[in-house]
C-alpha positions in Angstrom: -11.1 -172.4 -18.0 -10.4 -176.3 -17.6 -13.2 -178.6 -18.6 -13.3 -182.1 -17.0 -15.3 -185.1 -18.0 -16.6 -187.3 -15.1 -18.8 -190.5 -14.8 -21.8 -188.1 -14.3 -21.1 -185.6 -16.9 -18.8 -182.5 -17.4 -17.4 -180.2 -14.8 -15.9 -176.7 -15.3 -13.0 -175.2 -13.2 -13.0 -171.3 -13.9 -10.0 -169.0 -13.6 -10.8 -168.0 -10.3 -10.9 -171.5 -8.8 -14.7 -172.1 -9.0 -15.6 -175.7 -10.0 -19.1 -176.7 -11.0 -21.1 -179.2 -13.1 -22.0 -178.1 -16.6 -25.7 -178.5 -17.6 -26.2 -181.8 -19.3 -26.6 -181.8 -23.1 -25.2 -183.5 -26.2 -22.1 -182.6 -28.1 -20.8 -180.1 -25.6 -17.2 -180.2 -27.0 -18.4 -179.8 -30.7 -19.8 -176.2 -30.1 -18.4 -173.5 -32.1 -19.0 -171.1 -29.4 -17.6 -173.4 -26.5 -15.7 -170.5 -24.8 -18.4 -168.1 -24.8 -20.8 -170.7 -23.7 -18.7 -171.8 -20.8 -18.2 -168.2 -19.7 -21.9 -167.7 -19.5 -22.4 -170.5 -17.1 -20.8 -168.7 -14.0 -23.5 -166.8 -12.2 -24.1 -167.7 -8.5 -23.0 -171.2 -8.7 -21.7 -173.1 -5.7 -18.3 -174.5 -6.0 -17.9 -178.3 -5.5 -14.9 -180.7 -5.6 -13.8 -182.6 -8.7 -14.1 -186.4 -8.3 -11.1 -188.4 -7.9 -11.7 -190.6 -11.0 -11.8 -188.6 -14.4 -12.7 -190.0 -17.8 -11.0 -189.0 -21.1 -12.4 -185.6 -22.1 -13.7 -186.9 -25.4 -17.2 -187.4 -26.9 -17.5 -188.9 -30.3 -14.6 -187.3 -32.0 -12.0 -189.1 -33.9 -8.3 -188.6 -32.8 -5.7 -187.7 -35.5 -2.0 -187.0 -35.2 0.8 -185.2 -36.8 4.2 -186.7 -37.1 7.7 -185.3 -37.4 6.9 -181.9 -36.2 10.0 -181.8 -33.8 13.6 -182.1 -34.9 14.2 -184.7 -32.2 11.2 -186.8 -33.7 12.7 -186.4 -37.1 16.1 -187.8 -35.9 14.4 -190.8 -34.1 12.3 -191.8 -37.0 15.2 -191.5 -39.5 17.4 -193.8 -37.2 14.7 -196.5 -36.7 13.8 -196.8 -40.3 17.4 -196.6 -41.8 17.8 -200.4 -42.4 14.4 -200.5 -44.1 15.4 -197.7 -46.5 12.9 -195.2 -45.0 15.3 -193.0 -43.4 15.1 -190.0 -45.8 11.3 -190.2 -45.8 11.3 -188.4 -42.5 13.8 -185.8 -43.3 11.9 -184.9 -46.4 8.7 -184.6 -44.4 10.1 -182.5 -41.9 11.2 -180.0 -44.4 8.1 -180.4 -46.6 5.1 -177.9 -47.0 2.6 -180.8 -46.4 2.9 -182.4 -42.9 2.5 -185.9 -41.9 -1.1 -186.7 -40.7 -2.6 -190.0 -39.7 -5.5 -191.4 -37.9 -4.6 -192.2 -34.4 -7.7 -193.5 -32.5 -11.4 -193.8 -32.2 -13.1 -192.9 -29.0 -13.5 -196.5 -27.7 -9.6 -197.0 -28.0 -8.9 -193.8 -26.0 -8.1 -194.0 -22.2 -8.2 -191.4 -19.6 -6.4 -190.4 -16.6 -5.1 -193.2 -14.1 -6.2 -195.8 -16.8 -3.9 -198.3 -18.5 -2.3 -197.6 -21.8 -1.3 -200.7 -23.8 1.7 -202.1 -25.5 1.5 -204.6 -28.2 2.5 -208.2 -27.5 4.0 -208.5 -30.9 6.4 -205.5 -30.4 9.7 -205.4 -28.5 10.3 -201.7 -28.5 7.5 -199.4 -27.3 7.5 -195.7 -25.9 5.1 -193.1 -24.9 4.9 -189.8 -26.9 3.8 -186.8 -25.0 2.0 -184.3 -27.3 -0.1 -181.0 -27.1 -3.4 -182.1 -28.4 -5.9 -179.7 -30.0 -9.7 -179.8 -29.7 -11.0 -178.8 -33.0 -14.6 -177.8 -33.9 -16.5 -179.2 -36.9 -15.8 -175.8 -38.5 -12.0 -176.3 -38.1 -11.9 -173.9 -34.9 -9.2 -174.7 -32.2 -11.3 -174.7 -29.1 -8.9 -175.9 -26.5 -6.0 -177.9 -25.7 -5.4 -181.2 -23.8 -2.6 -183.5 -23.1 -2.1 -186.6 -25.4 -0.1 -189.9 -25.2 0.5 -191.3 -28.6 1.8 -194.7 -27.6 4.0 -196.1 -30.5 5.7 -199.4 -31.4 8.9 -198.2 -32.7 10.3 -201.4 -34.0 7.0 -202.2 -36.0 7.2 -198.6 -37.5 10.9 -198.9 -38.2 10.6 -202.1 -39.8 8.8 -200.5 -42.7 7.0 -197.1 -42.7 3.8 -198.6 -44.4 3.4 -200.5 -41.1 2.6 -197.2 -39.2 -1.1 -198.0 -38.7 -0.2 -201.2 -36.7 2.5 -199.2 -34.7 0.1 -196.6 -33.8 -3.6 -197.8 -33.8 -4.7 -200.5 -31.3 -6.7 -200.8 -28.3 -5.4 -198.4 -25.3 -2.8 -196.9 -27.7 -4.2 -193.4 -26.9 -4.5 -191.4 -23.7 -6.1 -188.0 -23.3 -6.6 -185.7 -20.3 -7.0 -184.8 -17.6 -8.8 -181.7 -19.0 -9.4 -179.4 -22.0 -8.1 -175.8 -21.5 -10.6 -173.9 -23.2 -9.3 -170.7 -24.4 -9.3 -168.3 -27.6 -5.6 -167.5 -26.9 -2.9 -169.5 -28.6 -0.6 -171.0 -26.1 2.8 -169.4 -25.6 6.0 -170.7 -27.4 7.4 -171.0 -23.7 4.7 -173.6 -22.8 6.6 -176.6 -21.4 6.0 -180.3 -22.1 7.4 -182.7 -19.4 7.7 -186.5 -19.5 8.5 -188.7 -16.6 8.6 -192.6 -16.8 8.8 -194.6 -13.5 9.3 -198.5 -12.9 8.9 -199.9 -9.6 8.8 -196.4 -7.9 12.2 -195.5 -9.5 12.6 -192.7 -12.3 13.8 -194.4 -15.4 13.4 -191.4 -17.8 12.7 -187.7 -17.7 12.6 -185.2 -20.5 11.3 -181.7 -21.4 10.7 -179.6 -24.4 8.7 -176.4 -25.1 6.4 -175.4 -28.1 9.1 -173.2 -29.3 10.6 -176.4 -30.8 7.2 -177.3 -32.8 8.2 -176.6 -36.4 4.5 -176.1 -37.4 1.9 -173.9 -36.1 -1.2 -175.7 -34.8 -3.4 -173.6 -37.1 -1.3 -174.9 -40.1 -2.0 -178.6 -39.0 -5.5 -178.0 -38.7 -5.8 -176.5 -42.1 -4.0 -179.5 -43.7 -6.2 -182.0 -41.7 -9.5 -180.2 -42.8 -8.3 -179.9 -46.5 -10.9 -182.1 -48.5 -12.2 -183.8 -45.1 -15.1 -183.1 -43.0 -15.4 -183.8 -39.3 -19.1 -183.6 -38.2 -18.1 -184.0 -34.5 -15.0 -182.3 -34.7 -11.8 -184.0 -33.8 -8.9 -184.2 -31.6 -5.4 -183.6 -33.3 -2.0 -184.6 -31.6 0.7 -182.2 -32.7 3.8 -184.4 -32.5 6.4 -185.2 -30.0 9.6 -183.5 -29.1 10.5 -186.0 -26.3 12.0 -189.5 -27.3 13.6 -191.7 -24.7 17.0 -193.1 -25.9 16.9 -196.2 -28.3 17.7 -198.6 -25.3 14.6 -198.0 -23.6 11.3 -199.7 -23.9 8.2 -199.7 -21.8 7.1 -202.8 -19.6 3.9 -203.5 -18.2 3.6 -201.9 -14.8 5.5 -198.8 -15.7 4.0 -195.2 -14.8 4.0 -192.6 -17.4 3.5 -189.2 -16.4 2.9 -186.1 -18.8 2.8 -182.6 -18.0 1.9 -179.5 -19.9 2.0 -176.2 -18.4 -1.6 -174.7 -17.8 -3.4 -178.0 -18.6 -2.2 -180.4 -15.9 -0.7 -183.9 -15.6 -1.8 -187.0 -17.4 -0.8 -190.2 -15.4 -1.3 -193.7 -16.8 -0.1 -197.3 -16.0 1.3 -199.5 -18.7 -0.4 -202.8 -19.5 0.2 -205.3 -22.3 -2.5 -206.5 -24.8 -3.1 -210.1 -24.6 
């Protein structure tokens, strides 16, 4: 089932293609029984069309992220921070039992499909990071999956690893959508993640990976995040990126970023620059 957020509320698209509005109510995406509840709504409902404009599928959750969970990400982080003396940090965390986890966004900094993600005016090296993103309940249960874009200022992070919050957290630095895939089943290791970046209608970069390259299981990341931490509204957890453009590439205002994850859909955003 795919759960979409619109300007008038939530809409559900079932596995047989039926699409209808979910009855209004608070904290829908924090329900521990979300899958069972949505399945109970079928009945004799009449199918309708999704609106063209969709919102980010988030209510009041925080967004957190995991870093260095793919070998490609490990290599890129080591290279960008080598001169600052932080190169070995990322190799160590890649192999460590404890993952790297950090706060990524609050709801007001998150944008949805077709909205503008932002790049910092004080950064010269900015990239999108396509990531499978978990919807996690207050009790630590994985309720579903969506697509996330963890926008990152690589030069700021590379200058000093302690600058990570400034490289990662700013207005428009996080995109989620277009829908939440609500399922009890874990996603297959063969699930593909694809990134395409266009400038003036021409493709500048394209890359792909699969969940088979993800070093840590999603359940493991959730377990560490919820250790000594509570989330009354649940949270979203980005699981890291395995697709990194070459060091010569940086985003510019006007670029188009398209992230596809099999079974979830396509998240498209334009790029703008903070003033």
